[in-house]
C-alpha positions as a printed Julia matrix, in Angstrom:
383×3 Matrix{Float64}:
 -28.28  -21.48  -23.59
 -25.22  -19.71  -24.91
 -23.77  -21.06  -28.12
 -23.48  -24.81  -27.78
 -20.0   -24.66  -29.22
 -18.94  -22.11  -26.58
 -20.31  -24.29  -23.81
 -18.52  -27.33  -25.22
 -15.17  -25.53  -25.28
 -15.65  -24.32  -21.72
 -15.9   -27.9   -20.47
 -12.78  -29.37  -22.05
 -10.51  -28.42  -19.18
 -13.03  -28.8   -16.38
 -12.13  -31.51  -13.88
 -14.78  -33.54  -12.1
 -14.76  -32.95   -8.37
 -15.76  -35.77   -6.05
 -16.66  -33.71   -3.01
 -19.87  -31.84   -2.35
 -19.68  -28.11   -1.81
 -21.0   -27.28    1.6
 -22.14  -23.68    1.65
 -24.12  -21.35    3.82
 -26.96  -21.67    1.38
 -30.36  -20.11    1.34
 -32.38  -21.32    4.34
 -34.84  -24.06    3.61
 -37.8   -22.08    4.91
 -37.69  -19.11    2.58
 -40.29  -16.4     2.82
 -41.14  -14.32   -0.19
 -43.82  -11.71   -0.53
 -45.39  -11.28   -3.9
 -46.26  -13.54   -6.77
 -44.43  -16.81   -6.96
 -42.9   -17.78  -10.28
 -45.08  -20.81  -10.44
 -45.12  -23.26  -13.31
 -48.08  -25.51  -13.93
 -51.52  -25.53  -12.4
 -53.81  -28.48  -11.98
 -56.48  -28.9   -14.64
 -59.2   -28.0   -12.15
 -57.5   -24.81  -11.0
 -58.58  -21.47  -12.3
 -56.08  -19.54  -14.35
 -54.39  -16.88  -12.26
 -52.34  -13.82  -13.1
 -48.56  -13.88  -12.81
 -45.81  -11.31  -12.87
 -44.8    -9.99  -16.24
 -41.38  -11.59  -16.08
 -42.48  -15.16  -15.34
 -43.78  -17.66  -17.85
 -46.28  -20.1   -16.37
 -47.42  -23.09  -18.37
 -49.95  -25.86  -18.18
 -49.25  -29.52  -18.21
 -51.7   -32.16  -19.45
 -50.7   -35.8   -19.2
 -52.62  -37.22  -22.13
 -51.16  -40.22  -23.97
 -47.73  -39.33  -22.59
 -47.96  -35.85  -24.13
 -46.5   -32.79  -22.53
 -48.61  -29.89  -23.82
 -48.0   -26.19  -23.46
 -50.91  -23.79  -23.41
 -49.12  -20.42  -23.28
 -52.01  -18.4   -24.67
 -54.25  -19.23  -21.71
 -52.32  -17.07  -19.28
 -52.48  -13.37  -18.62
 -49.76  -10.74  -18.25
 -47.13  -12.58  -20.22
 -44.06  -10.61  -21.28
 -43.47   -9.75  -24.91
 -41.34  -11.79  -27.29
 -42.25  -15.18  -25.91
 -40.79  -18.34  -27.41
 -43.9   -20.21  -28.53
 -42.9   -23.61  -29.83
 -46.36  -25.14  -29.92
 -47.1   -28.51  -28.37
 -44.4   -30.36  -26.53
 -44.2   -34.08  -26.2
 -42.08  -36.22  -23.97
 -40.53  -39.4   -25.29
 -42.96  -41.41  -27.45
 -43.4   -44.94  -26.17
 -44.87  -47.97  -27.87
 -48.46  -48.14  -26.67
 -48.34  -51.94  -26.84
 -45.61  -52.14  -24.18
 -45.47  -51.15  -20.56
 -42.49  -48.89  -19.95
 -43.37  -47.87  -16.4
 -40.17  -47.16  -14.48
 -39.24  -49.24  -11.48
 -39.05  -46.68   -8.68
 -36.55  -48.91   -6.87
 -34.08  -48.49   -9.72
 -33.47  -44.76   -9.32
 -31.73  -43.2    -6.35
 -33.74  -39.99   -6.74
 -37.49  -39.4    -6.73
 -37.3   -36.38   -9.01
 -34.89  -34.65  -11.34
 -34.74  -30.86  -11.73
 -33.31  -30.02  -15.15
 -31.83  -26.54  -15.64
 -30.19  -24.72  -18.52
 -29.16  -21.12  -17.89
 -28.72  -18.44  -20.52
 -26.13  -15.76  -19.9
 -24.86  -12.52  -21.35
 -22.41  -13.14  -24.17
 -20.8   -11.55  -27.21
 -19.28  -12.82  -30.42
 -15.64  -11.95  -29.87
 -15.3   -11.71  -26.1
 -17.82  -12.36  -23.36
 -18.59   -9.47  -21.0
 -17.12   -9.48  -17.53
 -18.72  -10.73  -15.48
 -21.11  -12.93  -17.39
 -24.59  -12.79  -15.89
 -27.55  -15.16  -16.07
 -30.45  -13.69  -18.07
 -32.81  -16.7   -18.26
 -33.52  -19.11  -15.41
 -35.47  -22.19  -16.6
 -36.21  -25.4   -14.73
 -38.09  -28.61  -15.58
 -39.24  -31.28  -13.11
 -39.06  -34.93  -14.24
 -40.5   -37.82  -12.21
 -38.24  -40.84  -11.85
 -41.33  -43.07  -11.53
 -43.12  -42.09  -14.73
 -40.4   -40.36  -16.72
 -42.87  -37.54  -17.38
 -42.07  -33.85  -17.55
 -44.31  -32.69  -14.74
 -43.8   -28.94  -14.39
 -41.81  -26.01  -15.71
 -40.42  -22.78  -14.32
 -39.0   -19.83  -16.2
 -38.08  -16.3   -15.29
 -35.92  -13.71  -16.96
 -33.08  -12.26  -14.92
 -31.98   -8.64  -15.05
 -28.21   -8.22  -15.42
 -26.86   -5.57  -13.06
 -23.26   -5.16  -14.25
 -23.64   -5.14  -18.04
 -27.28   -4.23  -18.47
 -27.42   -3.94  -22.27
 -27.54   -7.19  -24.23
 -25.27   -7.41  -27.25
 -26.74   -7.92  -30.71
 -25.06  -11.33  -30.76
 -26.7   -12.32  -27.46
 -30.16  -11.23  -28.59
 -29.85  -13.06  -31.92
 -28.47  -16.21  -30.3
 -30.93  -16.59  -27.43
 -33.96  -14.75  -28.81
 -34.12  -12.84  -25.53
 -34.92   -9.17  -26.02
 -33.78   -6.21  -23.97
 -37.28   -5.45  -22.69
 -37.52   -8.95  -21.2
 -34.41   -8.64  -19.06
 -35.28   -5.05  -18.16
 -38.54   -6.37  -16.69
 -36.77   -9.33  -15.12
 -35.77   -9.94  -11.52
 -32.35  -10.05   -9.91
 -30.51  -13.37   -9.68
 -31.08  -13.47   -5.94
 -34.82  -13.03   -6.47
 -34.83  -15.69   -9.2
 -33.18  -18.17   -6.84
 -35.77  -17.37   -4.17
 -38.68  -17.79   -6.57
 -37.33  -21.06   -7.93
 -36.8   -22.38   -4.41
 -40.34  -21.4    -3.44
 -41.66  -23.05   -6.61
 -39.91  -26.32   -5.74
 -41.43  -26.12   -2.28
 -44.93  -25.51   -3.65
 -44.58  -28.44   -6.06
 -43.63  -30.72   -3.17
 -40.17  -31.36   -4.6
 -37.94  -29.5    -2.17
 -38.28  -31.97    0.69
 -37.91  -35.04   -1.52
 -34.75  -36.74   -2.68
 -34.09  -34.91   -5.96
 -31.06  -34.1    -8.08
 -30.23  -31.18  -10.36
 -29.51  -32.24  -13.95
 -27.58  -30.24  -16.54
 -26.03  -30.8   -19.93
 -22.32  -30.16  -19.16
 -20.84  -28.65  -16.01
 -21.07  -25.07  -17.22
 -24.4   -24.17  -15.58
 -23.56  -25.09  -11.98
 -19.78  -25.17  -11.85
 -18.99  -22.09  -13.92
 -21.94  -19.77  -14.49
 -24.05  -19.92  -11.33
 -21.06  -20.4    -9.06
 -19.01  -17.53  -10.51
 -21.9   -15.05  -10.52
 -22.95  -15.91   -6.97
 -19.38  -15.51   -5.77
 -18.93  -12.25   -7.66
 -22.19  -10.78   -6.31
 -21.91  -12.47   -2.9
 -25.23  -14.26   -3.33
 -26.02  -17.26   -1.15
 -27.46  -19.99   -3.32
 -29.39  -23.1    -2.24
 -27.04  -26.01   -1.49
 -28.78  -28.36   -3.93
 -27.04  -26.49   -6.76
 -23.67  -27.64   -5.41
 -24.01  -31.16   -6.77
 -25.53  -32.25  -10.04
 -25.8   -34.87  -12.75
 -23.95  -33.95  -15.92
 -26.11  -35.81  -18.45
 -23.21  -35.9   -20.89
 -21.6   -38.69  -18.88
 -24.59  -41.09  -18.81
 -25.24  -40.31  -22.47
 -21.69  -41.25  -23.45
 -21.93  -44.43  -21.4
 -25.06  -45.5   -23.28
 -24.36  -44.16  -26.77
 -20.57  -44.15  -26.88
 -17.84  -41.64  -26.24
 -18.36  -39.35  -29.21
 -18.12  -35.62  -28.51
 -21.4   -33.89  -29.3
 -23.49  -30.96  -28.21
 -27.02  -31.19  -26.8
 -28.84  -30.97  -30.12
 -26.59  -33.61  -31.68
 -27.12  -35.86  -28.65
 -30.9   -35.55  -28.87
 -30.85  -36.47  -32.55
 -28.32  -39.27  -31.99
 -30.73  -40.76  -29.44
 -33.45  -40.88  -32.09
 -35.46  -37.94  -30.78
 -36.55  -34.93  -32.79
 -35.32  -31.6   -31.49
 -38.24  -29.53  -30.26
 -38.36  -25.78  -29.81
 -35.79  -23.08  -30.37
 -32.11  -23.85  -29.92
 -30.42  -21.62  -27.32
 -33.72  -20.85  -25.61
 -33.03  -21.94  -22.04
 -36.47  -23.42  -21.39
 -36.52  -25.32  -24.69
 -33.0   -26.62  -24.08
 -33.99  -27.75  -20.58
 -37.03  -29.58  -21.98
 -34.94  -31.36  -24.6
 -32.45  -32.32  -21.9
 -35.37  -33.65  -19.83
 -36.6   -35.74  -22.77
 -33.13  -37.19  -23.2
 -33.04  -37.94  -19.48
 -36.39  -39.74  -19.74
 -35.14  -41.83  -22.65
 -32.05  -42.96  -20.73
 -34.24  -43.67  -17.71
 -36.55  -45.91  -19.71
 -33.52  -47.74  -21.04
 -32.8   -48.73  -17.46
 -29.93  -46.37  -16.69
 -29.55  -45.63  -12.97
 -28.49  -42.03  -12.38
 -26.14  -40.82   -9.68
 -24.36  -37.55   -8.92
 -21.51  -36.99  -11.38
 -20.06  -33.67  -10.23
 -19.96  -31.39   -7.22
 -18.08  -28.44   -5.8
 -15.91  -28.45   -2.71
 -14.86  -25.54   -0.59
 -12.23  -25.68    2.12
  -8.99  -23.77    2.22
  -6.43  -22.86    4.82
  -6.94  -19.19    3.98
 -10.73  -19.1     3.87
 -12.4   -21.4     6.41
 -16.03  -22.13    5.66
 -18.71  -23.6     7.86
 -19.52  -27.11    6.77
 -23.12  -28.28    6.91
 -23.79  -31.89    7.66
 -25.1   -33.85    4.71
 -28.36  -35.79    5.08
 -27.89  -39.21    6.55
 -24.44  -38.45    7.93
 -23.62  -39.89   11.33
 -23.52  -37.39   14.18
 -20.73  -37.92   16.7
 -21.22  -36.04   19.97
 -18.07  -35.81   22.14
 -18.5   -36.92   25.74
 -18.33  -33.94   28.15
 -15.86  -35.54   30.63
 -13.37  -36.32   27.91
 -10.96  -33.64   26.78
 -11.01  -33.62   23.0
  -7.68  -34.21   21.35
  -6.53  -31.8    18.68
  -7.56  -33.1    15.29
  -5.34  -32.34   12.35
  -7.61  -31.91    9.36
  -5.81  -32.26    6.05
  -5.93  -29.04    4.07
  -7.65  -29.36    0.73
  -6.04  -27.13   -1.85
  -8.84  -25.12   -3.4
  -8.68  -23.61   -6.84
 -11.86  -21.89   -8.02
 -12.79  -21.83  -11.68
 -12.26  -18.63  -13.64
 -14.73  -17.17  -16.12
 -13.14  -19.22  -18.91
 -14.45  -22.37  -17.21
 -11.01  -23.73  -16.3
  -9.23  -24.03  -12.97
  -7.77  -20.69  -11.94
  -4.09  -20.04  -11.33
  -2.74  -19.01   -7.94
  -0.24  -16.2    -7.51
   1.39  -14.09   -4.83
   1.93  -10.34   -4.63
   5.68   -9.7    -4.51
   5.64   -5.93   -4.94
   6.35   -4.12   -1.65
   3.2    -2.7    -0.11
   0.29   -3.57    2.2
  -0.65   -6.62    0.07
   2.85   -8.03   -0.27
   2.8   -11.76    0.37
  -0.96  -12.04   -0.18
  -2.17  -14.8    -2.48
  -4.75  -14.42   -5.2
  -6.49  -16.4    -7.96
  -6.48  -15.31  -11.59
  -7.38  -16.52  -15.07
  -6.37  -20.13  -15.61
  -5.54  -19.41  -19.25
  -2.98  -16.71  -18.41
   0.24  -16.83  -20.41
   3.3   -14.59  -20.3
   2.86  -13.64  -23.94
  -0.9   -13.09  -24.2
  -1.78  -12.36  -20.6
  -5.18  -13.28  -19.14
  -8.03  -14.45  -21.34
 -10.72  -13.4   -18.86
 -10.89  -10.78  -16.09
 -11.3   -13.22  -13.19
  -9.53  -12.1   -10.0
 -10.11  -13.01   -6.38
  -8.03  -12.72   -3.26
  -7.26  -16.09   -1.69
  -7.43  -14.54    1.76
  -9.32  -11.5     3.12
């Protein structure tokens, strides 16, 4: 996770969208040749070898403990974050805290926390994901059931800054041996399928909107990568946390400690941050909080028509062949993407005579006449 303070500042101007982004996402039946970036194995399974860029782990459910056994696996990359044993939320053994499955809308939660390229004074353009972690939490038991982690190789700015290495603990050799973002998305999708999660009713959970709204969205758009549609809506755990514990502004580590939990692992390590977020999620779940989607992305513009995919459970209306359909006037939704600063972009028009005169474009939302643009975001509003 990039500096918590940087993530906090990126979210101040973000507005919550109430529509779900419908995208031509990765097909549900993905095929991938090679080793899957799998997380946990069953206790009876034999330990298998994995690619050098993936970090498999074991999960033992003993007395509500979530235990890592990183030394049992082969071919692990160098410079691993070894935080020792992990534990989920400690419950009073004299009480039964089993969750009522009817309370939650979702069967599972998939907690993510990306790490991206960064620098002390000014972030590189474009920022690129360098660590892709994911944690599965059951809504029935509140247990952390499985983990996924892979390092991602940046393709635009391949060398990590000293600040980025010190902040995240990720070393250059790890990203050099990593996979592309497209491959990481494929492996994660295949992992969800293997764990039996993909075809269930699950929701992505993040701490803040930065991971899905800003980072993943901007990099996929910049590199023209088609991402799975389940990343287009998510639960920003900040909102349920504030509802339960009050409206105080705090970062993830402060929230974990405010909830009475001890921070575990290394701050700014994506996998450790995702696990701490999952523990906070479990605590709110056991307090009886019912989670629902808090944020989503929407795409539809007059300049760039996109194909909408029908959401699950939506009613299908088939027009009768004999009837001539009447023209339907669909209201145009003004679309403003988010720039690399994490704020809504500004829209402009080319006025200089030339082939692009009259064309509209999106630029940095923090642009001012005196200081110019704060980030290098630019995108044509129409082809």
